[in-house]
N, C-alpha and C positions, 0 to 999 in steps of 0.2 A: 576649455583647455585645463589640463591638470596643473595645479599650483606647485611651486617648488617644494612645499612641505608635504605634499600628498604622497602616500605610499602606494605603489603600483603592485597589483597582484594579477597573475594570469589565471583565468578559469580554465580547468582541464575539460570539464564536461558540464552540460546543462540538460536537464530533463526536457523532453519534448513539450510538455504542458507549460512549464515555466518559460521556455523559449517563445512559444506562440503568444503567451500573454505579454511578455516584456517587449517583444519586437513589433507589436501591433501599433504602438504609439508611444511617445514619451510619457513616463508616469512617475509619480512621486509617492513616497511612503516613509516609514520609519522603522527603527529596531524595536521589536516588541518583547523579545526575550533572548536569552542565551542558553546554550546547553554545552555538554562536555566537548562536543566536536565542532561548535560554530555558533552562529546566531540566526535568529528568525526575523524576517522582514515582512511587514504588512504594507501592501500597496493600495493606493487610491481609495482610502476610506473603508477598507475591509473587503476589497474585491479579490485579492490574491495573497496567499501566504507562501513565502518563498524562503526556505532554509538555505544558507550559505555555509557549506560544511567541508570538512577534510575527507580524505580517503578512508579514514577510520570509521566513518558512519555509513551504513548501508544506503546506497543510492536509490532514488525513486523519481517518478515523473515530474515532480515540482522542485527538485533540488538543483543547486548550483554547487559543483565540486571545485575547490581551489587546490592549487598545488603547494603542498608543504607549509602552509601557513595556518595557524590556529587564529582565526579572526575573532577579535573582541571589540565590542562597542557598547556604550551605555544605552540602556533603554531610553527611547525617545529620540535617539540620534537620527537626524534626517537622512533619508536615502532617496536616490533618484536614478532613473534609467533614461539615458539619452544616447542615441547612436548605438554603439556597441559596448557601452560602459555602464556599470553600476557604481555610483558614487555613494559611499557611506561615511559621512563625516570627512576626514582627511584621507580616506582610503578609496582607491579607484580599482575596480575589478574589471579587467578587459575580457570580453567574450569573443574577441576577434578570432582567436584560434581554437576556441572551445569546440569539442565534439558534441553534436546534437544527438541525444539518445532518445529514440522513440519508446524504448522499453515495452514494446508490444508483444503479446503472446503470438508466436508463429502459428501458421496453419498446421494442424496436426492431422495425421492420417488416421483412418480407422484402426489400423494395426497399432499405432502408437497409443491411442486411447485404450485399446484392449490390454496392452501391456501395463498401463497405469492401473487398471482395475485388478490386475493379477499381482500387483506389488504393494498392496495396502497394508499388509500385516506389520511391517516396521513402523508405519505411521500410527496405526491403531495402538500398538504396544507402547510407543513413545508417549502418546497422549494419556494412556491409562496410567503410566508411571508418573507423568507430570501432575496429574490430578492428585496423586498422593503426596507430592512434595511442594507444589506451588501454594503460596499463601492464598487463602480463600478469596474469591471475588464475590462480593455480596449480591451482585447482579446475576451470577451464574444460574441460580434456580429459575429465574424468569427467562433467561436465554434458553435453558434446557427445555422449559415448558413450551416455548414458541417452536423450537425445533421438532419436538414430539408432535405438536399439532400439525405442523407442515407434513411430516411423514405419514401421519394418520389420515389426513384429508387430501393431500396432494395439491392443496390450494397455495400457490406460490405467493399470493398477496399477504398471507399470514406473516411471511418473512419481513414485510415492511415495518412490522412492529419492532424490529430490531434496531431501526434507525435511531440513533441518539441514546440507546439504552446502555447506560454505564457512566463512568466518571472519566475526567481528563479530556485532553485534546483529541484523542481518538477512542471514544467509548467502545467497550467490549463488543456490544452488539454490532457496531459498524465493522469491527475487525472480522467478526464471524461472517458478515455479508461479503467482505472482500474475498475471504476464502471460498465461500459458496460460488461467487461469480467466477473465480479462477477454476474451480472444479467443474462447474457446468460448461465453461468454455472448452475444457478438455473433451467433454463428452458430446458436444452439440452435433458433431458429424456422425456419431454412433447411434444416438437415440433421438428420434423425432420429439418425444416427450420432453427430454432434457433441453432440446433446442427451444421448444415452445416456452418452457419454464424460464429459460435464460432471457428470451426476448421480453417476456412479461415482467420479469424482475428488473431488468435494465430500465424499462419504461417507467415502472413504478418508482424506482429510486430517483430517476431524473426528474420526475414530476413532484416528488415530495421531500427531497432532501434539504432544500434551501430553508434555512431558519430552524431546522429540527435538530441540528447537530453542529458542533464547532467547525469553523471553516477548514482547518487542516484535515479533519475527517471527511467533510463533504467533498473536498478536492480529491481525496483518496478514493472515495466511492465513485465519483463521476469518472475519474481516470479508469477505474476498474471496469466501469460500464463500457468504456471504449477499448477494453482488452489491454490496458496499459497498467503494469504492476511494478512494484519494487523489485530490484535485482534478486534478492533472496528467494522470492516467490517464483520468478522466472527460472532461476537455476534449479529449484526443486522440481518444477514441472518438466524441465529438460531431463533431469535425472530419473524421474519416475516413469517416463515414457520410453526409456531405453533399457533393454536387457543388459547392455554392456556396463551400466552403472552398478558397481558392487554394492552390497548391503551396507558396508561401512561408509561408502561414498554417499549413499542415499541418506543415511543417518546424519552425516555431517551437514548435508543440505537442510535436513529437518531442524537440526540444532541452530543453524543460521537464522531460520525463521523464528524459532522459539525465543531467541535472544532479543527480538525486537520489542522494545518497550517493557513495561512492567507486566502486563497481562496480554498485550497485543499479539505477541507471537503465538501463544497458546490458543488464543481465540481464532486467529487466522488458520492455524493447523486444524482446529476443530471444524471450521467451515469447509475446509478442503476435504476432510475425511467424510463428513456426512453427505456431501454432494457427490462424492465418488463411489460411495458404497452402493452396490447394485442390489438393493433390497428395499422393501417398502416401509419397514419399521426398523429402528435402531435403538439401542440402549445407550443413553448418554451419561447417566449418573454413575460414573465408574467408581 
């Protein structure tokens, strides 16, 4: 029962992966860090990483979105989930009326996939310009080399070398893989080869990701293997598969991805581009 001093907050939305984890059983954890839009919770000895964030932060499969409150708590503050409530110190977040968002990529028709292949120029031009202005990523040469090897050989297992390649909670190599998974998912109904690559890549990631990359990134990759992506990625895919989306509208969606993290957005966009390009070799070092 909530104490008289407790602050009550209503959650608006919860990502499908966070919801499935939290509602399986009562669980405990603690605050591990904070960011401009909320706090990060780590549950049950490192099993699940769950951000609690405001609307200002892009939503994703492991997030809990709260209404109108910038939640703050000291690192180490105890957290627990029982029933339909997350308790964080003296704050209680109710999930009773929260909308559960699966954030899954919808089934795309052959025509929608072909439209995406015909609308790659704005994405390619954006990445080319970004490479000129973005602070250099010291891991980019290694990432580019792996991508070249993939296109030269066609062996999708080469891409597994991207897992954990980079710095931070979501290494650049993992972000590239998320983009590749999204792009191949668009094309799986169009190309049998792309479908086979996607199946093999998902299987390889699921088998090897544990312990090779930070938990937030592992969760992101595993969700992508289940065709579940952050909202900016899903909104871009919707835009690029429709001729009715204007070029300005498409660029706006590209920018929304680009703004994710320090290098994450650029890396996701790069993965999308190289997986969607309908050719056997690509030039990456713009």
